[in-house]
C-alpha positions as protocol buffer text, in pm:
chain_id: "A"
residue {
  index: 1
  type: MET
  ca { x: 10513 y: 19642 z: 17341 }
}
residue {
  index: 2
  type: THR
  ca { x: 10289 y: 19872 z: 17539 }
}
residue {
  index: 3
  type: VAL
  ca { x: 10211 y: 19922 z: 17905 }
}
residue {
  index: 4
  type: GLU
  ca { x: 9855 y: 19812 z: 17827 }
}
residue {
  index: 5
  type: GLN
  ca { x: 9979 y: 19483 z: 17683 }
}
residue {
  index: 6
  type: LEU
  ca { x: 10190 y: 19420 z: 17992 }
}
residue {
  index: 7
  type: LYS
  ca { x: 9893 y: 19499 z: 18211 }
}
residue {
  index: 8
  type: ALA
  ca { x: 9682 y: 19251 z: 18011 }
}
residue {
  index: 9
  type: LEU
  ca { x: 9943 y: 18983 z: 18093 }
}
residue {
  index: 10
  type: GLY
  ca { x: 9886 y: 19054 z: 18463 }
}
residue {
  index: 11
  type: CYS
  ca { x: 10187 y: 19275 z: 18525 }
}
residue {
  index: 12
  type: ASN
  ca { x: 10153 y: 19547 z: 18788 }
}
residue {
  index: 13
  type: THR
  ca { x: 10250 y: 19822 z: 18547 }
}
residue {
  index: 14
  type: SER
  ca { x: 10157 y: 20107 z: 18780 }
}
residue {
  index: 15
  type: GLU
  ca { x: 10410 y: 19975 z: 19033 }
}
residue {
  index: 16
  type: GLY
  ca { x: 10672 y: 19919 z: 18763 }
}
residue {
  index: 17
  type: LEU
  ca { x: 10619 y: 20267 z: 18624 }
}
residue {
  index: 18
  type: GLN
  ca { x: 10645 y: 20415 z: 18972 }
}
residue {
  index: 19
  type: ARG
  ca { x: 10988 y: 20254 z: 19012 }
}
residue {
  index: 20
  type: CYS
  ca { x: 11086 y: 20422 z: 18685 }
}
residue {
  index: 21
  type: MET
  ca { x: 10967 y: 20767 z: 18795 }
}
residue {
  index: 22
  type: ASN
  ca { x: 10656 y: 20720 z: 18576 }
}
residue {
  index: 23
  type: ASN
  ca { x: 10874 y: 20732 z: 18265 }
}
residue {
  index: 24
  type: GLU
  ca { x: 10693 y: 20490 z: 18034 }
}
residue {
  index: 25
  type: SER
  ca { x: 10963 y: 20477 z: 17768 }
}
residue {
  index: 26
  type: PHE
  ca { x: 11229 y: 20403 z: 18032 }
}
residue {
  index: 27
  type: TYR
  ca { x: 11015 y: 20129 z: 18185 }
}
residue {
  index: 28
  type: LEU
  ca { x: 10948 y: 19965 z: 17847 }
}
residue {
  index: 29
  type: MET
  ca { x: 11318 y: 19993 z: 17758 }
}
residue {
  index: 30
  type: LEU
  ca { x: 11406 y: 19804 z: 18077 }
}
residue {
  index: 31
  type: VAL
  ca { x: 11148 y: 19533 z: 18005 }
}
residue {
  index: 32
  type: ASN
  ca { x: 11280 y: 19497 z: 17649 }
}
residue {
  index: 33
  type: LYS
  ca { x: 11638 y: 19481 z: 17778 }
}
residue {
  index: 34
  type: PHE
  ca { x: 11534 y: 19205 z: 18020 }
}
residue {
  index: 35
  type: ILE
  ca { x: 11383 y: 19010 z: 17731 }
}
residue {
  index: 36
  type: ALA
  ca { x: 11687 y: 19061 z: 17508 }
}
residue {
  index: 37
  type: THR
  ca { x: 11948 y: 18968 z: 17767 }
}
residue {
  index: 38
  type: THR
  ca { x: 11779 y: 18683 z: 17954 }
}
residue {
  index: 39
  type: ASP
  ca { x: 11917 y: 18337 z: 17887 }
}
residue {
  index: 40
  type: LEU
  ca { x: 11703 y: 18068 z: 18048 }
}
residue {
  index: 41
  type: SER
  ca { x: 11941 y: 17788 z: 17949 }
}
residue {
  index: 42
  type: LYS
  ca { x: 12156 y: 17827 z: 18262 }
}
residue {
  index: 43
  type: LEU
  ca { x: 11856 y: 17775 z: 18488 }
}
residue {
  index: 44
  type: GLU
  ca { x: 11723 y: 17493 z: 18274 }
}
residue {
  index: 45
  type: ASP
  ca { x: 12059 y: 17314 z: 18266 }
}
residue {
  index: 46
  type: ALA
  ca { x: 12105 y: 17352 z: 18641 }
}
residue {
  index: 47
  type: LEU
  ca { x: 11758 y: 17211 z: 18708 }
}
residue {
  index: 48
  type: ASN
  ca { x: 11809 y: 16924 z: 18465 }
}
residue {
  index: 49
  type: ASN
  ca { x: 12145 y: 16840 z: 18626 }
}
residue {
  index: 50
  type: GLY
  ca { x: 12020 y: 16866 z: 18984 }
}
residue {
  index: 51
  type: ASP
  ca { x: 12258 y: 17157 z: 19051 }
}
residue {
  index: 52
  type: LEU
  ca { x: 12039 y: 17324 z: 19312 }
}
residue {
  index: 53
  type: ASP
  ca { x: 12297 y: 17590 z: 19404 }
}
residue {
  index: 54
  type: THR
  ca { x: 12327 y: 17721 z: 19049 }
}
residue {
  index: 55
  type: ALA
  ca { x: 11952 y: 17686 z: 18994 }
}
residue {
  index: 56
  type: PHE
  ca { x: 11890 y: 17891 z: 19308 }
}
residue {
  index: 57
  type: LYS
  ca { x: 12129 y: 18167 z: 19196 }
}
residue {
  index: 58
  type: GLU
  ca { x: 11972 y: 18185 z: 18849 }
}
residue {
  index: 59
  type: ALA
  ca { x: 11612 y: 18175 z: 18972 }
}
residue {
  index: 60
  type: HIS
  ca { x: 11684 y: 18424 z: 19249 }
}
residue {
  index: 61
  type: SER
  ca { x: 11840 y: 18667 z: 19003 }
}
residue {
  index: 62
  type: LEU
  ca { x: 11544 y: 18636 z: 18766 }
}
residue {
  index: 63
  type: LYS
  ca { x: 11305 y: 18682 z: 19057 }
}
residue {
  index: 64
  type: GLY
  ca { x: 11476 y: 19009 z: 19149 }
}
residue {
  index: 65
  type: VAL
  ca { x: 11452 y: 19151 z: 18799 }
}
residue {
  index: 66
  type: CYS
  ca { x: 11092 y: 19037 z: 18753 }
}
residue {
  index: 67
  type: GLY
  ca { x: 11005 y: 19188 z: 19089 }
}
residue {
  index: 68
  type: ASN
  ca { x: 11169 y: 19520 z: 19011 }
}
residue {
  index: 69
  type: LEU
  ca { x: 10994 y: 19537 z: 18675 }
}
residue {
  index: 70
  type: SER
  ca { x: 10665 y: 19423 z: 18832 }
}
residue {
  index: 71
  type: LEU
  ca { x: 10634 y: 19131 z: 18590 }
}
residue {
  index: 72
  type: THR
  ca { x: 10399 y: 18982 z: 18846 }
}
residue {
  index: 73
  type: PRO
  ca { x: 10301 y: 18647 z: 18690 }
}
residue {
  index: 74
  type: MET
  ca { x: 10665 y: 18557 z: 18625 }
}
residue {
  index: 75
  type: PHE
  ca { x: 10770 y: 18683 z: 18968 }
}
residue {
  index: 76
  type: ASN
  ca { x: 10506 y: 18469 z: 19137 }
}
residue {
  index: 77
  type: VAL
  ca { x: 10626 y: 18151 z: 18965 }
}
residue {
  index: 78
  type: LEU
  ca { x: 10983 y: 18228 z: 19063 }
}
residue {
  index: 79
  type: VAL
  ca { x: 10882 y: 18283 z: 19426 }
}
residue {
  index: 80
  type: GLU
  ca { x: 10743 y: 17928 z: 19426 }
}
residue {
  index: 81
  type: MET
  ca { x: 11069 y: 17801 z: 19279 }
}
residue {
  index: 82
  type: VAL
  ca { x: 11325 y: 17999 z: 19479 }
}
residue {
  index: 83
  type: GLU
  ca { x: 11228 y: 17903 z: 19831 }
}
residue {
  index: 84
  type: PRO
  ca { x: 11255 y: 17524 z: 19780 }
}
residue {
  index: 85
  type: LEU
  ca { x: 11579 y: 17581 z: 19587 }
}
residue {
  index: 86
  type: ARG
  ca { x: 11714 y: 17789 z: 19874 }
}
residue {
  index: 87
  type: ALA
  ca { x: 11636 y: 17499 z: 20109 }
}
residue {
  index: 88
  type: LYS
  ca { x: 11792 y: 17255 z: 19858 }
}
residue {
  index: 89
  type: VAL
  ca { x: 11470 y: 17059 z: 19825 }
}
residue {
  index: 90
  type: VAL
  ca { x: 11505 y: 16785 z: 19566 }
}
residue {
  index: 91
  type: MET
  ca { x: 11182 y: 16787 z: 19366 }
}
residue {
  index: 92
  type: ASP
  ca { x: 11052 y: 16810 z: 19011 }
}
residue {
  index: 93
  type: TYR
  ca { x: 11091 y: 17178 z: 18923 }
}
residue {
  index: 94
  type: SER
  ca { x: 10988 y: 17125 z: 18561 }
}
residue {
  index: 95
  type: PRO
  ca { x: 10622 y: 17236 z: 18604 }
}
residue {
  index: 96
  type: LEU
  ca { x: 10734 y: 17565 z: 18756 }
}
residue {
  index: 97
  type: PHE
  ca { x: 11013 y: 17616 z: 18505 }
}
residue {
  index: 98
  type: ASN
  ca { x: 10782 y: 17532 z: 18214 }
}
residue {
  index: 99
  type: GLU
  ca { x: 10525 y: 17783 z: 18341 }
}
residue {
  index: 100
  type: PHE
  ca { x: 10796 y: 18047 z: 18370 }
}
residue {
  index: 101
  type: LYS
  ca { x: 10914 y: 17969 z: 18014 }
}
residue {
  index: 102
  type: ARG
  ca { x: 10556 y: 17997 z: 17888 }
}
residue {
  index: 103
  type: LEU
  ca { x: 10511 y: 18336 z: 18054 }
}
residue {
  index: 104
  type: PHE
  ca { x: 10850 y: 18455 z: 17928 }
}
residue {
  index: 105
  type: SER
  ca { x: 10753 y: 18347 z: 17577 }
}
residue {
  index: 106
  type: GLU
  ca { x: 10426 y: 18543 z: 17605 }
}
residue {
  index: 107
  type: LEU
  ca { x: 10623 y: 18848 z: 17714 }
}
residue {
  index: 108
  type: LYS
  ca { x: 10865 y: 18808 z: 17423 }
}
residue {
  index: 109
  type: SER
  ca { x: 10577 y: 18785 z: 17175 }
}
residue {
  index: 110
  type: LEU
  ca { x: 10452 y: 19135 z: 17259 }
}
C-alpha cells in the first residue's frame, strides 16, 4: 500500500500524513493496523438485528478511526449512517453498510 494508492481511492492523505507528523511509514502502519484489526461483523449483526444502540457504537467508533486516518470515502458513508443511528431511526441501513464494506474491501486489496 502506498500513499498514492490511498489518494487514488479518494483519501485525504495530506491531512492524514499531517496528523502523523508527515511520517509516511507511521501513517501507512496505522492504516494497515486498522485494516488488520477491524471486524465489521459486530456492526453487521447489530444492523441485521435492529440493535441500533450497538450499531451506533460500532459505526461511531469506525467513523472516528476513518476520520483520524483521513479515509474520506469511508468516513463520509459512516457520517450518513451515524446520525440516524444516534437518533435511533429505524430504516434500511444495508445500502450504507454495503457501500462501507465495498470501500473497506477496496482498501484491503491495496
